[in-house]
Structure formats: structure tokens, C-alpha cells
N, C-alpha and C positions, 0 to 999 in steps of 0.2 A: 495486421502487419502490412507495411508497405515494402515494395521491392527495394533492396539495398541500393540499387543503382539510382534510385530517386532521392535517397537521403541527402546527398550533398546539394542537389538542386533545391530541395525543400528548405534545407537549412539556409542556403544562400538567399532564397526568396524571403524567408522570414526575417533574416537579418537586414535585408534591404528595406523591407516594409517597416522595420522597427527604427531605422536610422532617422526617420523624421521626428521621432519623439524627442522633446527637448525639455530641460528643466523649467519649472514654473517661473514666471517673471513678476507675479504680483502677489499680494497678500491673500487673495481669494483662495489660491491653491498653494499652500506653503511647500508642497512636495512635488517633484516631477512625476510624470506618468499619468496624470489625471487632469481632465479639463471638463468643460460643460458637456462635451459630446463623447468622451472616450476615457477608458481606464486601461492601462497597459500592464499586463501580467506576464511574468517571465518564468521559464522553467528549463530544466536540463533533464533529458531522458536518455536511456541507453537504446537508441534505435539500432545500434550495431553492437558487436562484442558478445561475450559469453552470457550476458543477461538481457539480450535483445528482446526476449519475451515481455519484459516489463515496459517496452515501448508502447504496448497497447494500452497502457494506463492513460495514454493521451485520448482515450474515450472521453476525457474532459472536453475535448474540442467539440464533441457532439452536443453537450449541454450548453456550452458557451454559444454555439451556433443557434440553438433553440432560443436562448435568452435574447440574443441579438435580433433574431427575427421578430421578437415581440417588443422591440424597442429598447432593449438593453436594461441596465440596472439604474433606476432613477434617471433615465434618459441618456445614460452613457453606454455606448457599445464597448464590449470587451475585446481587446486585441491581445491575442495569446501568442507570445514569442517563445518558440521552443528550439533548443539547440541539442545536438547529439553529443553525448559524453562517452559512449562505448563502454560504460560501466567502469570508467577509470576516474578515481578521485581527483587526480591532477587536472583532468579535462573539465571536471565539474568546477574546480577553482577558476580555471580560465573562462569558462562559460558564464559563471555568476559575475565575475568582474566585468565582463563585456556587457552583460545585461544591465548591470547597475551603472557603470561608468560611461558606456557608449550609447546603450539603448534606452537608458533612463526609465526603467520600469518602476511602477508604483509599488509592486510587491512581488515576492517570489512564491511560487506555488508548487507543491507536490514533487519536490526532488526525490528521486528514489535512491535507496541504499544507506545503510548506517554509516559506513566509513566515508561515504560521499557527502552526507550532511555534516558529519563531524569536521570534514576538511574545510567547510565554509562557515561553520558555526560562529567562530569569533569575528570573522570579517563582517558577516551580515548583522550581527548584534552591535558591533562597533559603528556600523553605518546606520543603525536604527531603521532597518527595513523589515517589514513583516515577512517571516519565513513560515508560510502557513501550510498545514495539512500535508506535511512531508510523508513520503511513502516508506516509512520505517516505524517499527514499534519499539525501538530501543528505549529502555527505561530512562537512560541518561537525559533524553530530551524533555521528559516530563518531570524529572526530579529536581531540576535546577532552574525554576522560573525566576528566581532572584538573580541568578548569574546570566541567564539567557532569556530575557523576558520577551524577545521578539520571535521566538521559535516555538511552534506548536505542532505536535504530531497529528497525523490524520487517521491512523488505524489503531486498533487495540494494541496495547503494549505487549511485547513478547512475554513479559512476566505474567500478564493476564492469560495469554493463551496457554502457557505452561501450567498455570494453576487449573485451568479448565481441563487440560489433558490429565493432570494428576487426579482430579476428582473423578473423571471418567474411568480411569484405571482402577481406582479404589472401589468403584461400584461394580465394574464388569470383570475385573481380573486382579483381585486384591493381592495375589501372590506373584504378580508379574515380575519377570526378569527382563529388564529393559536394556536395549542397545540403542545407541544414538549415532547418527551420521550428521555432522555439522560443518559449516563453512568456517575456515580458520581465519576469522576476522571478527570484528565487533558484532556483526549480525548473528553469526552462529554461536559465538561465545555467550551472548546475552540470552539466547534461547536455552542453551545448555545450562547455564547458571540458574535460570528461572525454574527449569525442570528439577534440578537437584534440590533447590530450596523447597519447591512445592511438594516433593515426596518425602521430605524429612519427617520422621515420626510415624510413617506409615509402613506397611509390610511390602510395599512396592520397592524393588531394589534396582539400581543401575549397575549392570555387570560389565558393560563394554562401551567404549566411545571411540570413534574414529573421525578425524578431520580431513578436509580436502582444501586445496587451493583452487580458486576459480580459473587459474591458468592451466590446470591439469586437463588432459584429454578425457579422462574417465575416472569413475569412482568404483570400478569393478573390484579392485583389490580390497578397498575399504569394506565393501559390502561382504566380501568373502570372509574377512576377519571377523566381522560382526556375527555372521552366521555361526562360525566355529566357536563363538563364546557360549553357546547354549541358550541364548536369549529367546524368549517367546514373544517379545514385543520389539518392533523395529520403529524407531522414531526418526523421521526423515526431515531434518532441519536444513533443507537445501534450496537453492534457487532453481527455477524451472528446468534448465538444461540437465542439471545433475540429479534433480528429483526424478525426472523421467528415466534416466540411466539406472538409478538405484532401484526403482520399482521393477523395471525390466529384468535387472540382474537377480533380484530376489526370486522372481519366477523361474529364471533359467537354472538357478541353484536348487530348485525344488523346495525351497525354504517356505514355510507357511506361518509366519508370525502374524500377530495382530499389527497392522501398520497404522501409524499416526503421521499425518502429513501437515506441515505448517501451512496456514492459510495463504501465505504469500506465494505458494506454489500449487494451490488447489485449483488449477485450471484444467478443465476437460480438454480444451482445444490444444493447449501448449504443453501439457504434461502427460495427462492420462491417455490421450489418443496416441502420441508418439511411443509411450510405453506399451500400449496395447490395452484396450478396454477390458479384455478378459483377465489381464493381470492386475487390474485396479479394483476388482470387486471387493467390497468390504473395507476399503481404506477409509479411515476416519479423519476428519479435519474439523475446523471451527468456522462459523459463519456469522456475519452481522449484516449482510445485505440480502435483498430479495433475489431469487433465482428465476429468471423469466421462463425456464423450462419446467418449473414446479407448477403443477395443475392448480394449486390453491391460489396462485397469483395470475391465472390466465386472464382474468378480467380486471385486474388491479389497475386503476387509472395511471399511477406512477410508472408501472411497468409498460403499459401500452404506449405511454408518452415516450419512454426511453427507447422502445423498439423503433418508433417512427424517427426519432432524432438520430439514433445511431445509423439507421439505414440511409438516411439523407447524407450523413457525414462520411460514412464508410459503407458503400453499397454491399460489399461482400463480407462484412464483419459478422462474426458469430455473436448474436446478442446474449448468449448464455455464458460467454467467457467471463469468469469472475474478475479478471484484471480490467476488462473494459467497463464492467459494472462499477468497479471500485473508482476508476477515474471519473466516471460520470457522477457517481454519488458524492465524491469529495468536491467536485465542481459545484454541486448543489450547496454544500456547506460554505464554500467560499462566497458564492452569490448571496447566501443568507447574511454573511458577515458584511458584505458590501452594502446590502440593503439596510442593515441596521446601523451603519455609521452615523453618528450624530454630527460629525463634521467631515468634510472630504479631505482627510489627511491620513498619513500613515499611523499616527497616534489614534485617530478615530477608528481606523480599520482594526488595529490591534485591540483596542478597547472592546469593540463589538465581538471580536473573536474569543476573548476571554471572559465575556459576560453572556454566554449563550445557554439556552435551554430550549431545545427544539427537537421535534420529530419530523424527519424529512422523508420524501416519497420513496426513495430506493432503499431505505434501511428497514430491517425486519421489524415487525410490530413489537413494541416494548423496548426498542433500542433508541435511546435519546442521545443527542449531542449535548453534553452538559460540561461547562467549564466555569472557572472563576479565577481570580488573580492568584489563588493558591492551589488550583486544580488544573493542571495542564495535561490531564488524561481524558480526552473528550468522550471516548467510547469504552465502556467497561462491562457491557453485556455481550456475551457470546453464546451461540447455540451450537451444540454438537451436530455434525452432519456426517452421513455415511454414503459412500458411493455405491449405487445399486443400479445395475443395468447400464444405462447410458447417462445417468444424471445423479446429482447429489440429493439425498433425502434428509430433511431435518429430523433430528431425534430429540423429542421433548421440548421443554420450554427454555427460554434464555437463562443463562447462568450469570448472576451478578458477581463478577470476579472481584469486585472491591471488597466483598465479604470473605473471600478466600485468601487474600494476601494484603499486606500493607506495603505501600510504595516506599 
């Protein structure tokens, strides 16, 4: 994370750097933002506001820097133009319009938030600009490739995660009485709906649910109500700030449920440490990326390369933070699509993105990126992980969630 005082300066510098980008003037490059020497990628991140933790997804910058140091992608250096949206959909709209209409980016990459991506979905698809590897798992983005062919999610769908949680509960606590804390928007509602669907027909029951608004100061009252429901499982479908509050409150109340935490908040640095590592023991989440703190990956070439690149880009960054790993890994997927373009155009990039079958260095073994013109869910393998001591420990083999649910 960067000091907030530097955010306006950084944003200004990035915007100034981007102002030189201009639309293509000849037939060689039918779209703006790409030339013989450069490709311009734009994004909008919440460097400030209630979801500022997601700003560290810009670990993508570390991988782009590594690629550029090696000569770029097919000779083109990547220029990454990033604007702060403070986790406000209205600011995402303003940022994307600026990136497209003033900064002339070639593609949009890794916007965070369900409501935020929905706010620009129609505009981006009308403009026919690749909106790639967005940082949300909302099913809607994968279910409508015919209506939104330029948009591709970058993480496992929330329905897939819910299905993995349901299978886990059926195995370890088949009579579970489940309570759910969720964000009162498309993000939280998608996760809640997915969980309800996934437990249908089983002996697992949902006994309580409480929502919160991201403008609220605390979720203490919601957690208190969930405790009083008599639930023995607490499912935490919250963004990092509120996930940490909820974990801490569970401990303060002396409540001891089995806790399931959405992967979008499974950050040791930004969630579990603020909550208190002693309160986080035994929390269960899902994973699809390698954890540099896991001894089994101590000598993994991809992990070693990641650590070097991250340290160079962000000297004091924690390499084990899942959100930084995610940004870096999704940047690998984007670079793979850029490498696979059969022609240097937005159509060429989108075609490469939706015809992919690849296993990339920062993804867990057995986790492949697989897409087709009718499959806009690139990642469907998840592994259960449990927090033990000061790190996440993988539990068993990857789960093929495509066999647990139908999209």
C-alpha cells in the first residue's frame, strides 16, 4: 500500500504520462493505444476509500515491470495507466471514460468490484474495448458472452466458491447451521445466492443472514445478531475492512463457529493481522494461486521470480499477501493474451483471451486458464485452505467446481 498523500501525485503523474497516447493513424494499427514499441493498458483501483485494501492488486505493476525489463511483449513495452476510484462506481465511470476517450488505452484490465464493473459494462462493450480479467467473480459477467463479448472475469466465480464451500461443509459438518454476513450490493448478493443454491438438497441449513453497507462504520451489530441465531458456522462474505472487523467481533463475543471467508478477503496482511492472528486460527477459505510462504513452493521458479519482481517494484511489500499475488498472476494472464494475438488489434486481443488453455507460473498446480467463445469462466478449480499459525495451509486437491454446479 502507498501513503494516501502520494495517491493524487501518482494519479496525476500517470495521467500526464498517458496524455501522449493518441489514436492510430494508419491501417497497421486499427486501434489506439498500440504501436511498434508500446501497448497502453488502463485500470481503475480503489487506492482510497473503504476498499483501499484492493489497491494492492496493482501488484500487476510488478509483473509488467519484469516483462518490460525483458524487452516487453513482442517488442512492445507495457504502459500501465492507473486511476483511483475510491471504491465508488461513479468514479469508475469517470475514470474509464477518461482512459478511453482522453488517454486512448488499448484495453482495460482488472477493474475491481462487481457494481463498479457493472457501471461501465455497457459503455465498454459499446466501444468494443477488451475489459479483461476484472477483479470480481460475479456470475453475470460470465453468463452473458453473447451480450457482453468484450468482458472477461479474472477470478473464480462467486458461484464456484460457494459450491466449494458447500461441498466442504457437507464433508466436515453435514448438519451445519449457517449464518452469513454479506455486503448489500451485487457482490454480496451474488455470493449469498450462490451459497443458497449450493446447499439445496443437503442437510446444511442457512439459519441467519445479515447485510451491511460499505459506508457503515462497523459490522459489530450484524455479527451480534448472527451469533444469537444459534448458528455454528459463520460465512464472511465481506470486503477486507469489514471482514477484519467481523473476525475480531466473533472473538470478542466468545463465539466459536467454523468460519468461512471469501477468497477476496483472505489476506493475512490486510485482514487477519488487523483482526489478530490469534482470532483467525482455523478460518477456511479457497485458493487458486501459489502462496510464497508455503514451504512446498520455497524453490518454485515462478514464486522466486515473483518475489524478485515484487521487491523491485514495491520494496516493503509483503510477498505473501494474496491480493498482491492475484494482481501479479492476472497480469501474467494478460501478457499471455497479448503474446497470443494473431493481429495487433483489440479484436485480436479478445480472440486470444477467449481461446486460451494455459497453466501459468503463479497458479496452483492443476489450475489451468481455459476459455472459449462460449466459456467465459477462465478459472474453475479451487483448493480449500485453512489458516494455521501465521499462514494459509492447503487442504487436499483442487476441486473442479464445474462438476458441482451449472452456470
